[in-house]
N, C-alpha and C positions, 0 to 999 in steps of 0.2 A: 654455280660459282657465284650468283649475283651478291652473296652476303659479303664474300672476300673482297669484291670489286668496291663494295660502298665502303668498308672498312679503309681499304688503301688509300680512297679518294678522301675520306675524312682525315687521315693521316697527313695526306698532301696538303689540305686545306690548313690544318693546324701549323704544320711546318712553315707555310706559307705566310701565315699570320705573324708567328713569332719572327719571321726574317724580316719582314716590313716592319714590324717593332722595333727590331734592334738598328734597322737602318735608319729610322726616324730618330732614335736615341743618339746614335752616334752624329747625325747631322747637328743635332740641337746643341749638344755639348760644346763643342767647339770647333768651329771649322778650321780654327789655327792648329789644332792638334790632328790634323787629317792624316798625317803620315802616320803618327802612333796608332791613330784610332784605326786606319786601315789595315797596320800590321795586327793590332787586337781582333780587328773583324775577321781578317783573315785566319788568325788563330781560333776565333769563334766559329767561322763558318768551318773549319775543320772538324771543331767539337760537334757542330750541330750535324755535318755529315754523318759522323760517327753515331750522333744520338739517333739520327733519321734511319741509319741503317739498323741500329738495334731495334728500333721501334718496328721498322719494317719486318725483321726478323720474328720481333714478337708476334706482329700482328699476323704473320705468314704461320707461325704454329699456331696461335688461336684459331685461324682460318682451317687449318688442316684438321685441328682437334674437332671443330664444328661440322667439318665435312665427314669426318669418321662418325660422328655421333648422328648425323643426318642418315647416313648410309647404315647405320645399325638400327636405327629406328624404321627405315624402309625395309630392311630384312625381316624386323619384327611382324610388321604390317603384313607383308607378303605371306610370311608363315600364318598368322591370323587368318587372312584370306583363304589360305590353301587348307586350313582347319575346317573353316565354316563350309567352305565348298564340299569338303568329304562328308560333312554331318548332312547336309542337304541331299547330296547323292545317296546317302545311306537312307534318310527319310523317304525319298523318292523310291527307292528301291523297295522299301517295306510297304508304302502305299500300294506301289505296283504288285507286290505279292496279294496285299489283301484284296484288291481288286480283283486279281485272277481268281482268288479263292471265293469271292461273292459271286463272280461271273459263273464258276463250275457248279457253285450250290444252286443258283437259280436254273442253269441248265438241267441239274439234276431233278429239281422239282418240277420242271416243264416235262422233263421225261415222264415221271410219275405221274402227272396229271393228263397226259396223253393215253398212259396205261389205264387208268382209273375211267377215261372217257370211253375207251375201248370196251372195258368189261359192262359199263352201264348199259351201252349200246346193245352188248350181246344179251345182259339180263332184260332189257326192255323187249327185245324180240323174243324171247323165252316167255315173258309174261304176256304177251300179245297172244302166242299160240294156246298158252294155257287158259286164257280168257275165251278165245274161240271155241275151246273143247267145253269149258264150263257152260258156255251159251248152249252148246249143242246138248249136253246133258240136262240143263234146265228146260230145254225144249221138251225133251224126251219126257221127263217127270211131269211136266204139265199136261202131258198128252194121255200118261198113265193115271194122273189124277182124275181128270176128267172122265176116263174109262170106268175107274173104280166108282165115281159119284153117280154115274149112271146105272151101274150095277147096283147100288146100294138104295137107289131110287126105286128100282125095279123091285127089290127085295122087300122095302117098306110098303110099296104098292100091293105086293103079295099077301104079307101080313096083315094088312089094312082089310083087303078082300076075306081073308080067312076069319078074322077077329070080329068085323063088322064095326071096328073103332078107328079112327084117325091116331097117328102118333101123338099129337097133341092132346086131344082127348084122354087116351090111355095114361099120359104122364100126368096129367092134372088129377085124374082119378086116384091114381096110386100116391101123389103126393098129399092128397087132401086126407086120405085114409090115414097115411103115416103120420101126418100133422095131428090128427084127431086124437090117436093112440098115444102119440108122444104128449100132447096136452093131458091127457088124463092120468098118464103115470107120473108127470112131473108134478101136476095139483096133489096127488096123493102123496108123493114121496115130500114134496114141501111142507105140506100139512104134518106129515109125521116129523119131519126133521124140526119144523118151527116148534111143534109141542114139546118135543124132548129138550130144544134148546131151552126154550122158556122154562121148564122145570129145573134143568141142571142150572140155567143162571141164576134163578130165584134161589136156589139151594146153596150155589156156590156164593151169592152176594150175600145172603144171611150169615154164611159162615165166616166169610172176610170181613164184614162188618163187626159181626160179634167178637170176632178174635182181635181185631184192633181196638174196639172199646175195653175189652178186657185187659189188653197188654199196657194200656195206656193209662196210668193213674195220674189224674189230674186234682188239684186243690178246687175245693169250693169257692164262689164268690163271695167275698165279704168286704165290700168297699163301703167307706165312711166318708164324710164330707168334713169333720172335724178331726184335728189333733191336739192331744193334751201336752202341755208343757209344765213340768213338775218344777217348783220354786223352793229355794231353801229355807223361805219363811214368808209369811202373809205380809210382813213389810216390804217386801219386794213388789207386791203390786202397786202400792203407792207410788214407787218410783217407776215402775212401767207406766202409769197414768200421767205421772209429772204434775207440773205445776199447771192449773188450769187446764188439764188434759193435753197439754202440749206434745207429751212424748207419744201416747198412744193415737193421737191423731197423726202424726209424722210417720210412725209405724205404719199405720192403716193405708195411708197415701203412698208410701214409697213401696210396700209389698202388695197391696190390693188385697189382702186377707183381713178379715173381722176379727178384733180380739174381744173375747168374751170373758169378763172377769165377774165370777159370782161369788156365792159364799162357799163354794168347794175350797176347803182348805189347802193350802198349799200347791196351788196349780191353776192354770188359766187354760182357755180353749181358744184354737184358732181355726175359724171356720171360713171355707172356701170350697166352690165346686171344682176347681182346677187343682189337681193333686200336685203338680209341679210347684206352682206358686204356693201352696199351703206348705209342701215341704222346705222351700227356700224360706219362708217365714218362720217356720219352726226352727231351722238350723241358725237363723239370724237371733231369734229370741233367747236361744239356749245360749248362744255366745255372748249375748248381751247380759244375760243373767250371771253367767259364770264369771265375766269382766267386771261387773258391779257399775259400770260408766254407761249411763242410759242418758243420752240426749240426741236431738236431731241429726246433727252431723255425725255421731258415733253410730247412730242407727244406718244411715246410708253407706259409710265405710263397711259395715260389719254384712250388710246386705250384698253388697257387690262380691265380698268374699264367698258368702253363701252361694252366691248364684254360680261362681266359678267352680265350687265343689260339687254342686248339683251337675252340672256339664261334664264334669269328670266322671261322675258317678252313672250319667247317662250312657257315656261311651264304655265304660266297663260292665253295665248291664248288657250292651248289644254284644260286645266280645265274649261274655259269659253264655248268651244265649246262642251265637254262632258257634262256640265251642261244643254246648250241648248237642247241636244238630249235625255237627260236623261239616260246616262249610268254611273254608279256609282262604277262598280266592275272591271274597266280596270286594267290589271297589270300595277304597276308603271313604269316599264322599257319602256313602250310604250307610255307613256304621253309626254317626251320630244320629241320623234320620230314624234308623231302626231303634236305637237306644230310647229316644224320645216316646216311642211308643209304651215303654215300661211304665209311664206316668199316664197313660191314657186309657180310657176303658171304652168298651161298646157293651151298651145294656148291662152296666155293671161288671162286665168281664174283663179282665187286665189284657190290652190287646197283643203285648209282646208274649205273655205266657199262652195266649191262644193261638199265636204263631209257631210256638214250639210245639205245643200241643198237635196242632194240625200236621206240622211236619213229622211227627212220629206216626201219627194216624196214617197219613199218606204212604210213608215207608213200610208199614207193616202191610197195608194192602197191596203196594206193589211189590213187595216179595212174594205175596201169595198168588200174585196174577203173573208173576215172571217178567215185571216190567223193570225200567232202569230206576233203581231205588233212590240214587243220588239225585237224578233230574226231578223225580216226582216229589222227594224232600225238599228240593230248593224251591220249586214252583209254590210249594204250599206255605213253606216259610215266609216267602216274600209276597204273596196274595194280598196282604192287607197295608202294604207299606204306603200307599197313597192317602191312607188316614191321617198320617203326619203331616200332610200337606194341605187338607181339605181347608184350613183357614185361610190359606195363602192363595189357593188355585182354584177357581170355579171349575165344577163337573163333577161326576161320579168319581169316588175314590178308586174304583177298579181301573178306569181310563187313566187318572192322573197318575197311579203307581205303574201302569204299564209304559206311560210315556217316560217316565223317570228311569224306569229301568232300560228302556230302549236307548236313551241319552247316555247311560253309562256301561253300555257295551255287553247287556245281558243278550243271553241266546234268544232267538225268536221265539222257540218252544216255550222258554219261560215266560217271555213277555205275553204271548198268547194267552198261556193258562192264568195270568194274572188279570188280563183285560175280560176273560170270559167268566170269572167265577161268579158273576151275578147276572149273566146273560145281556150284557150290554154288547157283547160280541158272540156271535154263536159259536160253540165250542167245535173244534176242528180235530183235536187230537185226545188220546186217551189221558195225557198228563192233566189236560184242562178238566176233563169229566172227575177224574181223580181228585183234583183240586176243591172241586164243587162238593164232592161227597165228603172230604176231610173237614170242610169249612162247615158243612151241616151238621156232621157227627159232633164236633167240637162246641156248636152254638146251641144244639138243641139238647145236649145230655141234661140230666137233672141237676139243678144247682149252678150251672154254668152263667146264665144271664138273668137280670131283672130289669124289667122295662121301665119301671118307674125312675128308677136313677139315670137311665138313658134319656128320658124326657126332661129330667130336671137339668141334667148338664146341658142339653140342647136349649133350653130357655136361657140358661145362665149365658151361653155362647150369643144366642141371639141379640140379648139384652146389650152385651159388649160391643157387639158388632155394628149395631145400630149406632151407639154413641162414636165409635172409632170412624163412622163414614162421614161425619160432619167435619167441616175444616176448622184447623186451630185447635183440635183435642189432640193431646198428646197420649193420654193414657185413661184407660175407661176399666173400673172393676165394678162387678156385680157382686153385694154383699148382702147380709142378713137374710140368707137362701132366697136371693132374688127379689127381696122387698124393697133393697135400696140399690142404685146405680150412683157411684163416686166417679166424677170426671175431671180430670186435671186437664186446663187448657194453658194454652202459650199467652203469657201476658202481653207481649208485643202484638198478637195477632187478635185477641178478644178482649175488649175493655170490659167495664163493669155492667153498662147496659146490654153490652151483646152477650155476657154470661146469662143473664136473665132471659134474653130471648133464646140463646141456645137450650136452656132447661126447657121452655115452653115446646119448642120445636121438637125434642127430644121425647117429650112426654106424649105429645099428640102422635108422634110416629109409633111408639110402642103402643099406643092405644088402637092404633089401626092395624098394625100388623101381628102382634101377639095375643094369644089368649091365656089368661092367668088370674089366680084366684085373689081376692082381696085388692091391694092397691101398691104401686112401686113408688117410692120417693125417688125423685133426680136431683142430684146434689153437684152443682158445677163450682170447682174449685179454681180460684185464679190467684197466684200467689207471686209476688215479685221478690227478688232476693238482690242484694248488694253484698259485695265481698272484696275485702281487700286484706293485704299481707303486711304485718307489722315486722319489720327487720330490726 
């Protein structure tokens, strides 16, 4: 009850203060009115006593209410303590039960371990007794083996005495006689088999090759180094030449093809050893004649368009060849490389048609021999793909083609057949040998190749290669059937004096490295252009 005491004390203090104040006020007013003040003060005192009693009763009521609240809170706190104690007792009970369960499990595990130890001890005793029995049997067998060896030695000694030979001598004599007889028999059999195999192989090879040649019909080689462009009239020749030969010079410099204008009515000739370059020039001139506008800028524009058309035609040629052979899964990057072989010849023979022909030959022979036709055709079709890169990569075209195919994920059997078709690598598979046979048949048939054209093309390529090897050279074209080389240089890298020195150096290098009839003229062209656009 400390709170109630403090409240009562506070009320008493307040009442005392009020009483003192009232007394002071009464004293100050007028001592003369003491009697009336005393009367009033007595009345006030009565009123104060009543107020103090009311306040005391109010304070007592508040104190009782606060006491009741405190008792209620105490009862709630006791209930909460009882509840928590019950929960803790329940938790402790559960934990004790769990511990009893764990202890029981551990006791059962220890019991099983004791039982297992007993069984292991019993098994160990049994194994030990068994080992003792086995050791006794081993000793007995050893004694029996020794006895048998002694008896065998006695038998061998008796046999040697009777035969007059030792066992080793008799064995050696028997083996020598058997070996001699086997060698004689094997030699005779091998000779008979080898002779029969050679006869059958020669007969079968002739039959397969003749059948393949008969079943594959190929066109004859007929390559030309000139193309004819028809003109609507002879007046067009003057427009092609241009003022002071400006148009024809620009055309030859841009295309790298020699334009021959003679007395032949309504036609001009385009001469070049490179069939791709010649075909681009033919398309360019045909479009220029049809359009009628012929000047250097127009020539460059039409030439670029014709070049794009030729590249599209190259891809179409490759796709047609692949369809004809039956190959549908070739890497896309190899398609334009194959298509460029349609404009390349080997000893006058079109290389792409040569590949198609080899594929058909290899397929026919593979079918006759019972081999995988698709693999043999694929190897034969791809064997000369390296010829498309011989200007860009040094080395034999067989190894170049094999590396190209290996880079693009071709099977190793195909790659080996390609790299071995000219014996740069020793052939190890039947497909490689069959590829060699198909290549030889296609190249050696009558009318397939012409040596002179290949030598001519090689000389043209060597002329251009010598020129392009010098610094500052942009383009080089062998023209006039190899009697002239026109070289375009970068004007910012080669000045006028350097152009004359470059012509002398190239001429000297051609004299040292090439053999050719007559003489070759080296022409170096240095041209500067300034272009602005009027708006």
